[in-house]
C-alpha positions as semicolon CSV with decimal commas, in nm:
position;residue;x (nm);y (nm);z (nm)
1;M;12,224;3,029;22,695
2;L;12,535;3,255;22,709
3;S;12,683;3,090;22,439
4;R;12,406;3,147;22,207
5;I;12,414;3,544;22,282
6;L;12,748;3,537;22,185
7;I;12,686;3,335;21,853
8;I;12,431;3,598;21,776
9;G;12,683;3,845;21,877
10;M;12,924;3,709;21,616
11;L;12,777;3,633;21,337
12;P;12,709;3,990;21,205
13;A;13,074;4,032;21,250
14;A;13,187;3,709;21,075
15;M;12,956;3,752;20,787
16;A;13,027;4,112;20,757
17;F;13,400;3,959;20,726
18;A;13,315;3,692;20,491
19;Q;13,167;3,949;20,279
20;W;13,413;4,187;20,321
21;G;13,440;4,416;19,966
22;H;13,597;4,288;19,650
23;R;13,930;4,290;19,540
24;S;14,036;4,449;19,194
25;E;14,192;4,208;19,009
26;D;14,554;4,222;18,890
27;P;14,496;4,313;18,474
28;S;14,725;4,062;18,362
29;G;14,437;3,817;18,549
30;G;14,643;3,724;18,798
31;M;14,571;3,746;19,193
32;P;14,350;4,015;19,315
33;R;14,638;4,316;19,393
34;Q;14,523;4,340;19,780
35;M;14,635;3,968;19,764
36;Q;14,934;4,017;19,583
37;S;15,060;4,271;19,836
38;Q;14,991;4,025;20,133
39;L;15,205;3,817;19,956
40;D;15,471;4,046;19,915
41;Q;15,425;4,080;20,280
42;F;15,477;3,730;20,341
43;A;15,758;3,657;20,173
44;E;15,930;3,981;20,298
45;K;15,885;3,894;20,635
46;L;16,010;3,569;20,630
47;K;16,295;3,651;20,343
48;L;16,170;3,403;20,080
49;N;16,401;3,348;19,812
50;K;16,228;3,351;19,473
51;E;16,234;2,995;19,443
52;Q;16,041;2,925;19,796
53;R;15,831;3,274;19,677
54;T;15,720;3,043;19,390
55;Q;15,698;2,728;19,543
56;A;15,460;2,911;19,837
57;E;15,253;3,031;19,618
58;T;15,196;2,760;19,473
59;I;15,140;2,564;19,772
60;M;14,880;2,881;19,856
61;D;14,696;2,841;19,551
62;A;14,657;2,452;19,601
63;A;14,497;2,530;19,962
64;R;14,281;2,796;19,852
65;E;14,122;2,537;19,578
66;A;14,106;2,298;19,841
67;M;13,948;2,531;20,074
68;G;13,671;2,715;19,830
69;P;13,411;2,444;19,828
70;A;13,466;2,436;20,227
71;Q;13,432;2,776;20,258
72;Q;13,120;2,776;20,091
73;K;12,999;2,548;20,301
74;L;13,072;2,714;20,577
75;I;12,935;3,035;20,469
76;E;12,599;2,823;20,412
77;A;12,586;2,660;20,753
78;R;12,663;3,045;20,909
79;R;12,338;3,126;20,739
80;N;12,138;2,874;20,843
81;L;12,255;2,936;21,177
82;A;12,159;3,299;21,196
83;A;11,835;3,237;21,007
84;A;11,754;2,964;21,298
85;L;11,877;3,198;21,574
86;I;11,681;3,519;21,398
87;G;11,363;3,256;21,365
88;G;11,382;3,176;21,723
89;Q;11,470;2,834;21,725
90;S;11,685;2,653;22,015
91;G;11,756;2,328;22,134
92;D;11,819;2,030;21,937
93;A;11,791;2,219;21,595
94;V;12,059;2,516;21,741
95;D;12,268;2,294;21,856
96;K;12,280;2,058;21,540
97;L;12,369;2,386;21,330
98;T;12,617;2,459;21,573
99;K;12,831;2,167;21,528
100;T;12,772;2,168;21,173
101;Y;12,955;2,538;21,151
102;A;13,186;2,408;21,373
103;S;13,316;2,145;21,228
104;L;13,320;2,323;20,871
105;S;13,536;2,585;21,025
106;A;13,777;2,316;21,190
107;Q;13,831;2,183;20,842
108;T;13,910;2,519;20,687
109;K;14,118;2,570;20,993
110;A;14,307;2,249;20,933
111;L;14,366;2,333;20,527
112;E;14,543;2,668;20,649
113;A;14,746;2,453;20,877
114;N;14,851;2,209;20,673
115;A;14,944;2,469;20,400
116;F;15,169;2,637;20,655
117;V;15,344;2,325;20,725
118;K;15,438;2,273;20,384
119;I;15,566;2,632;20,342
120;C;15,745;2,588;20,660
121;A;15,912;2,294;20,547
122;L;16,080;2,493;20,275
123;L;16,233;2,746;20,504
124;K;16,582;2,733;20,605
125;P;16,618;2,757;20,953
126;N;16,735;3,130;21,032
127;Q;16,345;3,195;20,860
128;Q;16,169;2,915;21,031
129;S;16,196;3,152;21,369
130;K;16,007;3,416;21,184
131;A;15,709;3,148;21,046
132;V;15,503;3,136;21,327
133;Q;15,443;3,484;21,388
134;N;15,374;3,510;21,044
135;F;15,108;3,262;21,032
136;G;14,811;3,510;21,070
137;L;14,913;3,679;20,720
138;M;14,925;3,369;20,540
139;A;14,601;3,294;20,701
140;Q;14,467;3,626;20,598
141;I;14,594;3,576;20,237
142;L;14,385;3,250;20,188
143;T;14,093;3,393;20,355
144;N;14,084;3,742;20,166
145;A;14,129;3,544;19,823
146;L;13,823;3,357;19,912
147;A;13,617;3,671;19,970
148;S;13,686;3,842;19,644
């Protein structure tokens, strides 16, 4: 019962975060400005050279593309779970929806982690020491790109 209460409490916050405003696009047709700024921060914190930055951006673009369908399924699973909880459903129906949501969430996190491993492979030893502390920023860049 406690887990259902926690889920009910977390769903509105998660839904609001997932649908958090639109980012303005770069006039040149590139990525959203906020994401570009975050990418600049990421590159600066890891001290990426121009070649590493280009490769990291390519890796993140591929991860975003791979995450798109999974993220859409995750949003739909979140809506279904919220609707079931709001509708008073319980038991096996909610458990099944929760497992579906958890599985889809794990898939998107695995794609983030795989992208991070690829970016870490580009780094020199002195840059790798800063990598782990910046995983969250990279994950945020990917998530924000999907929400825009």
